[in-house]
C-alpha positions in Angstrom: 0.0 0.0 0.0 2.9 2.4 0.7 4.4 1.8 -2.7 1.0 2.5 -4.3 0.5 5.7 -2.2 4.0 7.0 -3.1 3.6 6.1 -6.7 0.1 7.6 -7.3 -0.8 10.4 -4.9 2.2 12.8 -5.3 1.9 13.2 -9.0 -1.9 13.7 -8.9 -1.4 16.3 -6.2 1.6 18.3 -7.5 0.3 18.0 -11.1 -3.1 19.3 -10.2 -1.6 22.4 -8.5 0.7 23.0 -11.4 -2.1 22.7 -14.0 -4.5 24.7 -11.9 -1.9 27.5 -11.7 -1.7 27.9 -15.5 -5.1 26.8 -16.8 -8.2 29.0 -16.6 -11.4 27.8 -15.1 -13.6 26.3 -17.8 -17.4 26.8 -17.5 -18.1 23.1 -17.6 -17.0 22.5 -14.0 -16.8 18.8 -14.1 -14.8 18.7 -17.3 -12.5 21.4 -15.9 -11.7 19.4 -12.8 -11.2 16.2 -14.8 -8.9 18.1 -17.1 -6.9 19.4 -14.1 -6.7 16.0 -12.5 -5.7 13.8 -15.5 -3.4 16.3 -17.2 -1.9 17.0 -13.9 -1.2 13.3 -13.2 1.0 12.8 -16.2 2.7 16.2 -16.0 3.2 15.6 -12.2 4.9 12.3 -12.8 7.2 14.0 -15.4 8.1 16.8 -13.0 8.9 14.3 -10.2 11.0 12.3 -12.6 13.1 15.3 -13.6 13.4 16.4 -10.0 14.7 12.9 -8.9 17.2 12.8 -11.6 18.5 16.3 -11.1 18.7 16.0 -7.3 20.5 12.7 -7.6 23.0 14.1 -10.1 23.6 17.2 -8.0 23.7 15.8 -4.5 24.1 12.0 -5.0 21.9 9.2 -3.7 20.7 10.9 -0.5 17.1 10.0 0.4 16.8 12.8 2.8 17.9 15.4 0.3 15.5 14.1 -2.3 12.6 13.9 0.1 13.2 17.4 1.3 13.4 18.6 -2.4 10.0 17.0 -3.1 8.4 18.6 -0.1 9.7 21.9 -1.2 8.5 21.4 -4.7 5.1 20.5 -3.4 5.1 23.7 -1.2 6.1 25.8 -4.1 3.4 24.3 -6.3 0.8 25.0 -3.6 2.0 28.5 -3.0 2.0 29.2 -6.7 -1.6 27.8 -7.1 -2.8 29.9 -4.2 -1.2 33.2 -5.1 -0.8 33.1 -9.0 -3.5 30.7 -10.3 -5.4 31.8 -13.4 -8.7 33.1 -12.2 -10.1 33.8 -15.6 -13.2 31.9 -16.8 -13.1 30.4 -20.3 -15.1 28.3 -22.7 -18.8 27.7 -23.0 -21.0 25.6 -20.8 -21.3 22.0 -22.2 -24.7 21.0 -23.2 -26.2 18.5 -20.7 -26.8 14.9 -21.8 -30.6 14.3 -22.4 -32.7 11.4 -23.5 -30.7 8.4 -24.8 -27.5 10.3 -24.5 -27.2 9.2 -20.9 -26.2 5.8 -22.3 -22.7 7.4 -23.2 -21.4 7.9 -19.6 -22.8 4.5 -18.6 -21.1 2.8 -21.5 -17.8 4.7 -20.8 -17.9 3.5 -17.1 -18.5 -0.1 -18.1 -15.7 0.1 -20.7 -13.4 1.7 -18.1 -14.2 -1.0 -15.5 -13.5 -3.7 -18.1 -10.2 -2.1 -19.0 -9.2 -1.9 -15.4 -10.0 -5.6 -14.9 -8.0 -6.6 -18.0 -5.1 -4.4 -16.7 -5.0 -6.1 -13.3 -5.4 -9.6 -15.0 -2.5 -8.9 -17.4 -0.3 -7.4 -14.6 -0.9 -10.6 -12.4 -0.1 -12.9 -15.3 3.1 -10.8 -16.2 4.1 -8.8 -13.2 7.5 -7.8 -14.7 5.9 -6.6 -17.9 7.1 -7.0 -21.5 10.7 -7.8 -22.5 11.7 -4.2 -22.9 10.1 -3.3 -19.5 12.4 -5.5 -17.5 15.5 -5.4 -19.8 15.5 -1.6 -20.3 13.2 0.6 -18.3 12.9 -1.4 -15.0 16.5 -2.5 -15.1 17.7 1.1 -15.3 15.2 2.1 -12.6 16.7 -0.5 -10.3 20.3 0.9 -11.0 19.1 4.5 -10.4 17.6 3.5 -7.1 20.9 2.2 -5.8 22.0 3.9 -2.4 25.6 4.4 -3.5 27.7 5.7 -6.5 26.6 2.6 -8.5 23.4 4.4 -9.4 25.3 6.0 -12.4 25.5 2.5 -13.9 22.0 3.2 -15.3 23.7 5.0 -18.1 27.0 3.2 -18.2 28.6 2.0 -21.4 28.6 -1.5 -19.9 24.8 -1.6 -20.6 25.7 -1.7 -24.3 27.2 -5.1 -23.8 24.1 -6.6 -22.1 21.6 -8.6 -24.2 23.7 -8.1 -27.3 24.7 -5.0 -29.2 23.2 -2.2 -27.0 19.8 -3.8 -26.4 19.8 -2.5 -22.9 19.9 1.1 -24.4 21.7 3.1 -21.8 21.3 6.1 -24.0 17.5 6.2 -23.8 15.8 9.0 -21.9 14.9 8.4 -18.2 11.5 9.8 -17.4 9.8 6.3 -16.7 12.9 4.7 -15.2 13.6 7.8 -13.0 10.1 7.9 -11.7 10.0 4.2 -10.8 13.4 4.6 -9.1 12.0 7.6 -7.2 9.1 5.3 -5.9 11.6 2.5 -4.9 13.9 5.0 -3.2 11.2 6.6 -1.0 9.7 3.3 0.0 13.0 1.4 0.4 11.6 -1.5 -1.7 13.8 -1.7 -4.7 12.5 -4.2 -7.1 8.9 -4.2 -5.8 6.8 -4.8 -8.9 3.9 -2.8 -7.5 5.8 0.4 -8.5 6.1 -0.2 -12.3 2.6 -1.6 -12.4 1.2 1.5 -10.6 3.1 3.8 -13.0 1.8 2.0 -16.1 -1.7 2.2 -14.6 -1.2 5.9 -13.9 -0.2 6.9 -17.4 -2.9 4.6 -19.0 -5.7 6.2 -16.9 -4.3 9.6 -17.4 -4.3 9.3 -21.2 -7.9 8.1 -21.4 -9.0 10.8 -18.9 -7.1 13.5 -20.7 -8.7 12.5 -24.0 -12.2 12.7 -22.6 -11.7 15.8 -20.6 -10.0 17.7 -23.4 -12.6 16.9 -25.9 -15.5 17.8 -23.4 -14.0 21.2 -22.7 -13.5 21.9 -26.4 -16.4 20.1 -28.0 -18.9 18.9 -25.3 -19.8 15.9 -23.4 -21.1 13.8 -26.3 -18.0 14.2 -28.3 -15.6 13.7 -25.3 -17.3 10.5 -24.1 -17.3 9.1 -27.7 -13.5 9.7 -27.9 -13.0 7.9 -24.6 -15.1 4.9 -25.8 -13.0 4.6 -28.9 -9.7 4.6 -27.0 -11.0 2.2 -24.4 -12.2 -0.2 -27.1 -8.8 -0.1 -28.8 -7.2 -3.5 -28.3 -3.7 -2.2 -28.8 -4.1 0.4 -26.1 -5.4 -2.1 -23.6 -2.7 -4.6 -24.3 0.1 -1.9 -24.1 -1.2 -0.5 -20.9 0.0 -3.4 -18.9 3.4 -3.9 -20.6 5.1 -1.3 -18.4 6.9 0.2 -21.5 7.3 3.9 -22.3 5.0 4.1 -25.3 1.7 4.8 -23.4 3.5 7.5 -21.3 4.9 8.9 -24.6 1.3 8.8 -26.1 0.1 10.8 -23.1 2.5 13.6 -23.7 1.9 13.7 -27.4 -1.9 14.0 -26.6 -1.2 16.6 -23.9 0.7 18.8 -26.4 -2.1 18.7 -28.9 -4.8 19.3 -26.3 -3.0 22.3 -24.9 -2.4 23.7 -28.4 -6.2 23.6 -29.0 -7.0 25.1 -25.5 -4.4 27.9 -26.2 -6.1 28.6 -29.5 -9.6 28.5 -27.9 -8.4 31.2 -25.4 -7.1 33.3 -28.3 -3.6 33.1 -26.8 -4.4 35.3 -23.8 -3.8 32.7 -21.1 -0.7 30.9 -19.7 -1.6 27.5 -21.3 1.6 27.8 -23.4 3.6 27.0 -20.3 2.0 23.7 -19.8 2.3 22.9 -23.5 6.1 23.6 -23.3 6.3 21.3 -20.2 4.4 18.5 -22.0 6.7 18.9 -25.0 9.9 18.7 -22.8 8.6 15.6 -21.0 7.9 13.8 -24.3 11.6 14.3 -25.2 12.6 13.0 -21.7 10.4 9.9 -22.1 11.8 8.3 -25.3 13.9 9.0 -28.4 10.8 9.3 -30.5 9.9 12.3 -28.4 13.1 14.0 -29.6 11.7 13.7 -33.1 8.3 15.0 -32.0 9.9 18.0 -30.2 11.2 20.1 -33.1 8.1 19.3 -35.2 5.7 20.5 -32.5 7.8 23.6 -31.8 7.8 24.4 -35.6 4.0 24.0 -35.6 3.5 26.3 -32.5 5.8 29.0 -34.0 4.0 28.8 -37.3 0.7 29.0 -35.5 1.8 32.2 -33.7 2.8 33.6 -37.1 -0.3 32.8 -39.0 -3.1 33.1 -36.3 -4.4 36.6 -35.7 -3.7 36.9 -32.0 -1.8 39.4 -29.9 1.0 38.7 -27.5 3.0 36.4 -29.8 6.4 37.1 -28.1 4.8 36.6 -24.7 3.2 33.2 -25.8 6.5 32.1 -27.2 8.4 33.0 -24.0 5.8 31.1 -21.9 6.2 28.1 -24.2 10.0 28.2 -23.8 9.7 28.7 -20.1 7.7 25.5 -19.7 10.1 23.5 -22.0 13.5 24.8 -21.0 14.2 22.6 -17.9 13.2 19.1 -19.4 14.7 19.9 -22.8 18.0 21.1 -21.1 18.0 18.0 -19.0 17.6 15.6 -21.8 20.1 17.4 -24.1 22.8 17.4 -21.4 22.1 13.8 -20.6 22.4 12.9 -24.3 25.6 15.0 -24.7 27.5 14.3 -21.5 26.1 11.2 -19.8 24.5 8.8 -22.1 26.9 6.2 -23.8 26.9 6.1 -27.4 25.0 2.9 -28.3 26.9 0.2 -30.1 23.9 -0.1 -32.3 24.5 3.2 -34.0 27.7 1.9 -35.5 25.6 0.2 -38.2 23.8 3.5 -39.3 26.2 4.5 -42.1 25.2 6.9 -44.9 26.1 4.3 -47.5 23.8 1.7 -46.0 20.9 4.3 -45.5 21.2 5.6 -49.1 21.2 2.0 -50.4 18.1 1.1 -48.5 16.3 4.2 -49.9 16.7 3.0 -53.4 15.0 -0.3 -52.8 11.3 0.0 -53.9 10.5 -3.4 -52.0 11.1 -1.8 -48.7 8.4 0.8 -49.2 5.8 -1.9 -49.9 7.0 -4.0 -46.9 6.7 -1.0 -44.6 3.2 -0.1 -45.8 2.0 -3.7 -45.6 3.4 -4.1 -42.0 1.8 -0.8 -40.8 -1.5 -1.8 -42.4 -1.5 -5.1 -40.5 -0.7 -3.3 -37.3 -3.7 -1.0 -37.9 -5.9 -3.9 -38.5 -4.7 -5.6 -35.2 -5.7 -2.5 -33.2 -9.3 -3.8 -33.0 -11.8 -6.0 -34.8 -14.6 -4.4 -36.8 -16.2 -1.4 -35.3 -13.7 -1.7 -32.3 -10.9 -0.7 -34.6 -10.2 3.1 -33.9 -9.6 3.6 -37.7 -13.0 2.3 -38.5 -14.7 4.3 -35.7 -12.9 7.6 -36.8 -13.9 7.0 -40.5 -17.6 6.4 -39.5 -17.5 9.5 -37.2 -16.1 11.8 -39.9 -18.5 10.5 -42.6 -21.6 10.7 -40.3 -21.0 14.0 -38.7 -19.0 15.7 -41.4 -16.0 18.1 -41.2 -16.8 21.8 -41.4 -14.6 23.7 -43.9 -14.1 26.7 -41.6 -12.7 24.5 -38.9 -10.2 22.7 -41.3 -8.9 26.1 -42.3 -8.1 27.1 -38.8 -4.3 27.4 -38.3 -4.2 25.3 -35.1 -6.0 22.4 -36.9 -3.9 22.5 -40.0 -0.6 22.9 -38.1 -1.5 20.2 -35.5 -2.3 17.7 -38.3 0.8 18.6 -40.1 3.0 18.0 -37.1 1.2 14.7 -36.5 1.7 13.5 -40.1 5.3 14.6 -39.9 5.9 12.5 -36.9 4.3 9.4 -38.6 6.4 10.2 -41.7 9.5 10.3 -39.5 8.7 6.8 -38.1 8.3 5.5 -41.6 11.5 7.1 -42.6 13.4 5.4 -39.9 12.1 2.0 -41.1 13.2 3.0 -44.6 16.8 3.7 -43.7 17.3 1.2 -40.8 20.4 -1.0 -41.3 18.8 -4.0 -39.4 16.6 -6.7 -40.8 13.5 -4.8 -41.8 11.0 -7.5 -40.9 12.5 -7.9 -37.5 12.5 -4.1 -36.9 8.9 -3.8 -38.0 7.8 -6.8 -36.0 9.2 -5.6 -32.8 8.3 -2.0 -32.9 5.7 -1.0 -35.5 2.7 -1.8 -33.2 4.1 0.2 -30.3 4.9 3.2 -32.5 1.4 3.2 -33.8 0.1 3.1 -30.2 2.1 6.3 -29.4 0.0 8.1 -32.0 -3.5 6.6 -31.6 -4.8 8.8 -28.7 -3.6 11.9 -30.6 -5.2 10.7 -33.8 -8.5 10.2 -32.0 -8.3 13.6 -30.5 -7.3 15.4 -33.7 -10.0 13.7 -35.9 -12.8 14.2 -33.4 -11.9 17.8 -32.6 -11.9 18.6 -36.3 -15.3 17.1 -37.1 -18.7 18.5 -36.2 -20.2 17.6 -32.9 -23.5 15.7 -32.9 -25.3 18.9 -31.8 -23.7 20.9 -34.7 -24.8 18.2 -37.1 -28.4 18.4 -35.9 -28.4 22.2 -36.3 -27.0 21.9 -39.9 -29.8 19.2 -40.6 -32.5 21.4 -39.3 -31.5 24.5 -41.2 -33.0 23.3 -44.6 -36.2 22.3 -42.8 -36.5 25.7 -41.1 -35.9 27.4 -44.5 -38.6 25.3 -46.1 -41.1 26.2 -43.3 -40.4 29.9 -43.7 -40.8 29.5 -47.4 -44.1 27.8 -47.0 -45.4 30.5 -44.6 -44.4 33.3 -47.0 -46.0 31.5 -49.9 -49.3 31.2 -47.9 -49.2 34.9 -47.0 -48.7 35.8 -50.7 -51.7 33.5 -51.7 -53.9 35.0 -49.0 -53.0 38.6 -50.1 -54.1 38.0 -53.8 -57.3 39.7 -55.0 -60.4 37.7 -54.8 -59.4 35.7 -51.9 
């Protein structure tokens, strides 16, 4: 119980305080609180991971020093929330659920309970997680939690000799490993499987909750709950949630960046939401190498948005964005430059091999085929998120004025660029292509699925908007009939 309390309560608490400081109060009170809670959970875990690593790097493995630092951080977050929180009110009140629409929250709760049951069942069957969990992330967490100087072995070149050719990846970012090590350090229970299981559950719940809350604030309860149902019905997400890998945490930070971009746009750039967007972006880079690909693309999208959108305070917005990103990005860049060993696996990445691979047409077809197969395996029939999103877009439609909005176009462009970068890595990889696709393609897609659900649904019409559009011709016809009757009645001889 102590491990679970230390793993789950502090990130929810400190994250809630941080998010509440920078986000306005949204008029849908329940959605606003859910957004603060679930966005804060993931960001809080990222902040505590950074704090643990920086304190350990500066003061060594002293539990007393770190415990004091965490208490001071919590006190600072509480003081900031009390004195400097954003007291502005934003957004419009979400329409209440009436009639048969009350089935949506009931269905969401049922799906959530089934997902939780599946998570616990999978965790009980495989308490140490997937291969990469115990050979990379949890192994490095156990090294980081050592009470002496051996903690630096978590990024030792010796790791490149384990499991063959750098498979332990001592150069990978440390968000998940450092957070698990923090939990083990505070509880004195290094190796307790409850900590990595709790961290996996935290990010899985936070991802689903953030998707629902973000869509509710932006588009209403019907849209938000629909997005949550699609994600909770995705087999790939449910499977990856219990694997204790870094892919679901990375998907959370991708989603957080896009949600905060849309919230920033909805507030016309007048709030301090950009700070949280920068923090989420930096945490994505601190989570996994793929996050370092996402970082420059998301930065470019935000800068382009500030250039094209007709809002004031662009310099202030950019400064706030940079303020949120500076600590995590500086940490990961310093780690990569000065601490992380150069993986032995990178020796094979030579320009001649990469250029030779690009010229092989068969590789393009193999990559597309493998990705298509992974998309199919995300779910069966209507449970597949691709099928759900296609049906959603066809039935509700996509308003032209929304597609033309800079935040929509640039967010979609950043998303497509990230996907293209993933495909490009497969194209130039010097390793056996079938092995590389088979071991990673499904997890890479899972990093993008929550963001894809959010971007598609946020771009489409809501059910309420579609009903209004459908009623407009009927109203016009009724008005025309009334005018026609008045004209007929006014004719002579009537």
